[in-house]
C-alpha positions in Angstrom: 0.0 0.0 0.0 1.1 3.6 -0.6 2.1 5.4 2.6 -0.5 7.9 3.7 0.6 11.5 3.7 -1.3 14.5 5.3 -1.0 18.0 4.0 -1.2 20.4 7.0 -3.0 23.6 5.9 -3.5 25.0 9.4 -3.3 23.8 13.1 -6.8 22.6 14.0 -5.8 22.4 17.7 -5.3 26.2 17.8 -8.8 27.0 16.4 -11.8 27.4 18.6 -14.5 26.6 16.1 -17.3 27.9 18.4 -15.7 31.4 18.3 -14.9 31.7 14.6 -15.0 35.3 13.3 -17.4 34.2 10.6 -19.9 31.3 10.9 -20.8 29.5 7.7 -24.1 31.4 7.5 -22.3 34.8 7.9 -19.7 33.7 5.3 -22.3 32.9 2.7 -24.2 36.1 3.6 -21.0 38.1 2.9 -20.0 36.1 -0.3 -23.2 35.8 -2.3 -24.1 39.5 -2.6 -20.5 40.2 -3.7 -20.8 37.6 -6.4 -24.2 38.9 -7.5 -22.8 42.4 -7.6 -19.9 41.3 -9.8 -22.3 39.5 -12.2 -24.7 42.5 -12.3 -21.9 44.9 -13.2 -20.7 42.6 -15.9 -24.1 42.1 -17.5 -25.0 45.8 -17.2 -21.7 46.7 -18.9 -22.6 44.4 -21.8 -26.1 46.0 -22.0 -24.6 49.5 -22.0 -22.3 48.5 -24.9 -25.2 47.0 -26.9 -27.3 50.2 -26.5 -24.5 52.5 -27.6 -23.8 50.2 -30.6 -27.2 51.2 -32.1 -26.0 54.8 -32.5 -23.5 53.9 -35.2 -20.0 52.7 -35.8 -18.3 56.0 -34.9 -20.1 56.0 -31.5 -19.2 52.4 -30.5 -15.7 52.9 -31.7 -15.3 56.1 -29.6 -16.8 54.4 -26.5 -14.5 51.3 -27.0 -11.4 53.4 -27.4 -12.1 55.6 -24.3 -13.1 52.7 -22.2 -9.6 51.2 -22.7 -8.4 54.2 -20.7 -11.3 54.2 -18.3 -10.7 50.5 -17.4 -7.1 51.3 -16.4 -8.3 54.1 -14.1 -11.0 51.9 -12.7 -8.4 49.3 -11.8 -6.3 51.9 -10.0 -9.4 53.0 -8.0 -10.2 49.3 -7.3 -6.7 49.0 -5.7 -7.7 51.9 -3.4 -10.9 50.2 -2.5 -9.0 47.0 -1.7 -6.8 49.0 0.6 -9.8 50.4 2.3 -11.3 46.9 2.9 -8.1 45.5 4.2 -7.2 48.3 6.6 -10.7 48.7 8.0 -11.1 44.9 8.4 -7.9 44.7 10.4 -9.1 47.5 12.7 -12.5 45.8 13.2 -10.9 42.5 13.8 -8.8 44.0 16.5 -11.9 45.6 18.0 -10.6 49.2 17.6 -13.7 50.9 16.0 -12.3 54.3 16.7 -9.2 53.5 14.6 -11.5 51.9 12.0 -13.4 55.2 11.7 -10.3 57.3 11.6 -8.8 55.0 8.9 -12.0 55.3 6.9 -11.9 59.1 7.1 -8.2 59.2 5.9 -9.0 56.8 3.1 -11.9 59.0 2.0 -9.7 62.1 2.1 -6.9 60.3 0.2 -9.1 58.8 -2.5 -11.0 62.1 -3.0 -7.7 64.0 -3.4 -6.2 61.5 -5.8 -9.3 61.3 -8.0 -9.6 65.1 -8.2 -6.0 65.4 -9.3 -6.4 62.6 -11.9 -9.7 64.3 -13.2 -8.0 67.7 -13.5 -5.0 66.4 -15.3 -7.1 64.3 -17.7 -9.4 67.2 -18.5 -6.4 69.6 -19.1 -4.5 67.2 -21.4 -7.4 65.3 -23.0 -6.5 66.2 -26.6 -2.8 65.2 -26.5 -3.6 62.2 -24.4 -6.2 60.8 -26.8 -4.2 61.7 -29.8 -1.1 59.9 -28.4 -2.9 56.8 -27.4 -5.2 56.4 -30.4 -3.0 57.9 -33.1 -4.7 58.8 -36.4 -8.4 57.9 -36.2 -11.4 59.2 -38.1 -12.3 62.8 -37.3 -15.9 61.8 -36.2 -14.5 59.0 -34.0 -12.1 61.4 -32.3 -14.8 64.0 -31.8 -17.1 61.5 -30.1 -14.1 60.2 -28.1 -13.3 63.6 -26.7 -17.0 64.3 -25.7 -17.4 60.8 -24.1 -14.0 61.1 -22.4 -14.6 64.5 -20.9 -17.9 63.5 -19.2 -16.7 60.1 -18.0 -13.6 61.8 -16.5 -15.8 64.1 -14.5 -17.3 60.9 -13.0 -14.0 59.7 -11.7 -14.3 61.1 -8.1 -17.8 59.7 -7.7 -16.6 56.3 -9.1 -13.6 56.2 -6.7 -15.6 57.2 -3.7 -18.3 54.7 -4.5 -15.7 52.0 -4.5 -14.3 52.8 -1.1 -17.8 53.4 0.3 -18.8 49.9 -0.8 -15.5 48.6 0.7 -16.3 50.2 4.1 -19.6 48.2 4.2 -17.9 45.0 3.2 -15.2 45.5 5.8 -17.9 45.3 8.5 -19.5 42.2 7.0 -22.3 44.0 5.1 -22.1 43.2 1.4 -25.8 43.1 0.8 -26.3 46.9 1.0 -23.7 47.9 -1.6 -25.0 45.1 -3.9 -28.5 46.7 -3.8 -27.1 50.2 -4.4 -25.1 48.8 -7.3 -28.2 47.3 -8.8 -30.1 50.5 -8.5 -27.2 52.5 -10.0 -26.8 50.1 -12.9 -30.6 50.2 -13.6 -30.4 54.0 -13.5 -27.6 53.9 -16.0 -29.6 51.7 -18.4 -32.7 53.9 -18.1 -30.6 57.0 -18.5 -29.1 55.5 -21.7 -32.6 54.7 -23.1 -33.8 58.3 -22.4 -30.7 60.2 -23.4 -29.4 58.1 -26.3 -32.7 57.2 -28.0 -35.3 59.6 -26.5 -33.2 62.8 -26.7 -30.9 61.6 -29.5 -27.7 62.7 -27.6 -25.5 59.7 -28.8 -22.3 59.2 -26.9 -22.9 62.3 -24.9 -26.1 60.7 -23.6 -24.3 57.5 -22.7 -21.6 59.4 -20.8 -24.2 61.5 -18.9 -26.1 58.4 -17.9 -22.9 56.9 -16.5 -22.1 60.2 -14.7 -25.6 60.4 -13.1 -25.6 56.8 -12.0 -22.1 57.1 -10.4 -23.2 60.3 -8.6 -26.3 58.5 -7.3 -24.2 55.5 -6.1 -21.7 57.7 -4.2 -24.2 59.9 -2.5 -26.4 57.1 -1.3 -23.4 55.1 0.1 -21.9 58.0 1.9 -25.2 59.2 3.2 -25.7 55.7 4.7 -22.2 55.8 6.2 -23.2 58.7 8.4 -25.4 56.5 10.5 -23.9 56.0 14.0 -25.5 52.5 14.5 -22.8 50.8 12.4 -19.2 50.0 13.0 -17.7 52.3 10.4 -19.1 55.9 10.4 -17.8 58.5 7.9 -19.0 62.1 8.5 -17.8 65.6 9.4 -15.8 65.7 6.1 -14.7 69.3 6.5 -13.0 68.4 9.8 -10.8 65.7 8.2 -7.1 66.6 8.3 -4.4 64.5 6.7 -2.6 61.9 8.8 0.5 61.2 6.7 1.5 58.1 8.6 -1.9 56.5 8.0 -1.9 57.8 4.4 1.4 56.1 3.9 -0.1 52.8 5.1 -3.0 53.2 2.7 -0.7 53.9 -0.2 1.5 51.0 0.9 -1.3 48.7 -0.1 -2.9 50.7 -2.9 0.3 51.4 -4.9 1.5 47.8 -5.3 -2.1 46.7 -6.0 -2.5 49.6 -8.4 0.7 48.7 -10.3 -0.4 45.0 -10.4 -3.9 46.0 -11.8 -2.3 48.5 -14.2 0.2 46.0 -15.5 -2.6 43.6 -16.2 -4.4 46.2 -18.2 -1.3 47.1 -20.2 -0.7 43.4 -20.9 -4.3 43.1 -22.2 -3.6 46.1 -24.5 -0.4 44.4 -25.8 -2.3 41.1 -26.4 -5.1 43.0 -28.1 -2.7 44.6 -30.5 -1.3 41.2 -31.4 -4.7 39.7 -32.0 -5.7 42.7 -34.2 -3.1 41.5 -36.8 -4.9 38.2 -37.2 -7.9 39.4 -39.2 -11.6 40.2 -38.4 -12.6 36.6 -37.8 -10.0 36.1 -35.1 -10.7 39.5 -33.6 -14.4 38.8 -33.3 -13.8 35.3 -31.9 -11.3 36.6 -29.3 -13.7 39.5 -28.3 -16.5 37.1 -27.6 -14.2 34.6 -25.8 -13.0 37.4 -23.5 -16.6 38.3 -22.6 -17.6 34.7 -21.8 -14.3 34.0 -19.9 -14.9 37.1 -17.7 -18.4 35.8 -16.9 -17.2 32.4 -15.8 -14.6 34.0 -13.5 -17.0 36.3 -11.6 -17.6 33.7 -8.9 -13.9 33.4 -8.2 -13.4 37.2 -8.1 -16.3 37.5 -5.7 -14.7 34.9 -3.4 -11.4 36.8 -3.5 -13.1 40.1 -2.5 -14.9 38.3 0.3 -11.7 36.8 1.5 -10.1 40.2 1.9 -12.6 41.2 4.6 -12.5 37.8 6.3 -8.7 37.5 6.5 -8.3 41.2 7.3 -10.5 40.7 10.4 -8.6 37.6 11.4 -5.2 39.2 11.1 -6.4 42.3 13.0 -7.6 39.9 15.8 -4.3 38.0 15.8 -6.0 34.8 14.6 -3.5 33.6 12.1 -4.7 29.9 12.1 -8.2 31.1 11.4 -6.9 33.2 8.5 -5.3 30.1 7.0 -8.5 28.1 7.6 -10.6 30.7 5.7 -8.1 30.9 2.8 -8.4 27.1 2.4 -12.1 27.0 2.9 -12.9 29.9 0.5 -10.4 28.5 -2.1 -12.4 25.3 -2.0 -15.7 27.2 -2.4 -14.0 29.0 -5.3 -13.1 25.8 -7.0 -16.6 24.5 -6.8 -18.1 27.8 -8.1 -15.6 28.2 -11.0 -16.2 24.6 -12.1 -20.0 25.1 -12.3 -19.7 28.5 -13.9 -17.2 27.2 -16.5 -19.5 24.3 -17.3 -22.6 26.7 -17.7 -20.7 29.1 -19.9 -19.5 26.2 -22.1 -23.1 25.0 -22.5 -24.2 28.5 -23.4 -21.4 29.3 -25.8 -23.1 28.0 -29.0 -26.5 29.6 -28.3 -24.8 32.9 -27.4 -22.7 33.0 -30.6 -25.8 32.3 -32.7 -27.8 35.0 -30.9 -24.8 37.4 -31.5 -25.0 36.7 -35.2 -21.3 35.7 -35.4 -19.9 34.3 -38.6 -19.6 30.5 -38.6 -15.8 30.5 -38.6 -15.6 33.0 -35.7 -18.2 31.1 -33.7 -16.3 27.8 -34.2 -13.0 29.5 -33.2 -14.7 30.9 -30.1 -16.1 27.5 -29.1 -12.7 25.9 -29.5 -11.2 28.5 -27.1 -14.0 28.2 -24.6 -13.6 24.4 -24.7 -9.9 24.7 -23.7 -10.8 27.2 -21.0 -13.4 24.9 -19.6 -10.9 22.1 -19.2 -8.0 24.2 -17.8 -9.5 27.0 -15.8 -11.3 24.9 -13.1 -8.0 23.2 -12.4 -5.4 26.0 -12.1 -7.2 29.4 -12.0 -8.3 29.4 -8.3 -4.8 28.8 -6.9 -3.4 31.6 -9.0 -5.9 34.2 -7.7 -8.0 33.4 -4.6 -5.2 32.7 -2.0 -3.4 35.9 -3.1 -6.4 37.9 -2.1 -6.2 36.5 1.4 -2.4 37.0 1.6 -2.8 40.6 0.4 -5.3 41.1 3.3 -2.5 40.1 5.6 -0.2 42.8 4.1 1.7 40.7 1.6 1.0 43.1 -1.3 4.5 43.6 -2.7 5.1 39.9 -3.2 1.8 39.5 -5.0 2.6 42.5 -7.2 6.0 41.2 -8.2 4.9 37.6 -9.0 1.8 38.7 -10.9 3.6 41.3 -13.0 6.5 38.9 -13.9 4.3 35.9 -14.8 1.9 38.2 -16.8 4.6 39.7 -19.0 6.6 36.5 -19.5 3.7 34.1 -19.9 0.6 36.0 -21.1 2.4 38.6 -23.3 5.8 37.2 -24.3 4.7 33.6 -24.8 1.6 34.8 -26.7 3.6 37.0 -29.1 6.2 34.1 -29.5 3.6 31.6 -30.5 1.9 34.0 -32.9 5.1 35.2 -34.6 7.2 32.0 -34.6 4.5 29.3 -34.9 1.9 31.5 -36.7 -0.7 30.4 -34.2 -4.1 32.1 -34.0 -5.9 33.5 -31.0 -5.5 30.2 -29.1 -2.0 31.5 -28.5 -3.5 34.1 -26.1 -5.0 31.3 -24.0 -1.9 29.1 -24.0 -0.1 32.1 -22.5 -2.9 32.6 -20.1 -2.8 29.0 -19.0 0.9 29.1 -18.4 0.5 32.3 -16.3 -2.3 30.8 -14.2 -0.3 27.5 -13.6 3.0 29.1 -12.7 1.5 31.8 -10.5 -0.7 29.2 -8.8 2.4 27.1 -7.9 4.3 30.2 -6.6 1.3 31.3 -4.4 0.8 27.8 -3.1 4.5 27.7 -2.0 4.1 31.2 -0.5 1.1 30.1 1.5 2.8 27.1 3.0 6.0 29.1 3.8 3.8 31.3 6.1 6.0 34.3 5.2 2.8 36.3 4.4 1.7 36.1 8.1 2.6 38.7 10.7 2.4 41.8 8.5 -0.4 43.7 10.4 -0.8 47.0 8.5 -2.5 49.2 11.2 -1.1 50.1 14.6 -4.0 49.8 16.9 -4.3 51.6 20.3 
């Protein structure tokens, strides 16, 4: 018989299961609204694009080009929101609500300042920025791009503050409320699009205004609710906030590495997109649809990761390191189950979706081939490359995650993809071979990092 070996993920003898920070019911209550919110945002974004596409090719081209910049900025703001969730969760885990509230105030001040600076710079340099990035495009496309860009840039502060406001609620274990506000905000965006684009014939201006109004609504509702003194995190008296540079440094210590990591991923996507654009319209259409479907089957795993930041953050703040390891293992297992089911569902829906989208037969076949490969590979290797890293970041291990993710992304996703295309003349499947290599190598590295326990003991907030 083979000798029995036992992998030790955490020390069960050091865990009091009756006093766990999150019961199974509380864990699912935190997780499910986050997953639903991620799915809603994804589907609403697709609906937004479809509505704009009815205006004409110049409009949809302008929106697509500008959104390449907007997504990069959104990723940076998402890093700030991640920092908010982690720092406030650690304070709550320690039981220092006064420090949690002070931290939330400093995060609000920091995010507001950064978003205002970015907004002013982008507005001042909008013409040279768009000309440099897009190069020579049709005059009508550039005109639409500038109008759409100006209005969406004005929405940046509201977008950034909405992200951290939602993070404050999640940090205290309430993910249901930001999910409801996100749903209302997205519905407001869709209704606004219908009225402004079709009813008032405003084109891309109407689409941008609908986005601006929905983000203003989301931000004001979240921060109005954060004024209530009956909850753990209270943010009010904004004009009394004064910068605490030590705390701001701690905030940026998480946000900057996470922002660089998110930004590098976006730059990598742009590099891959430029490679795919040389393969012809059939490959471009197949890759575009595959990207949409692959993002949908990953929403469950992303939701699990966002949930894990709150859970591990509270455990680290409370000094419960074994519990933090327990939750990383448990939620990674939940992630595996959810990703397997979502990949299978997307696989079954691929052919109907490509038919409904009116794709050419060759593009549809190419898309189905790529989704088939993703369905076999992603449930096996994706979770280890993403979910444990969320938990280790919540413990303060952000620089390691940034370094590993950036290196594997450039060497596997980008370099390997370009090599396979240019040397072996491979089609868009090269993108996914690069992706599979990235997921596998990163997953192995993060697994070794988890067992090394070097990510533990990096509490980010000094509590009183």
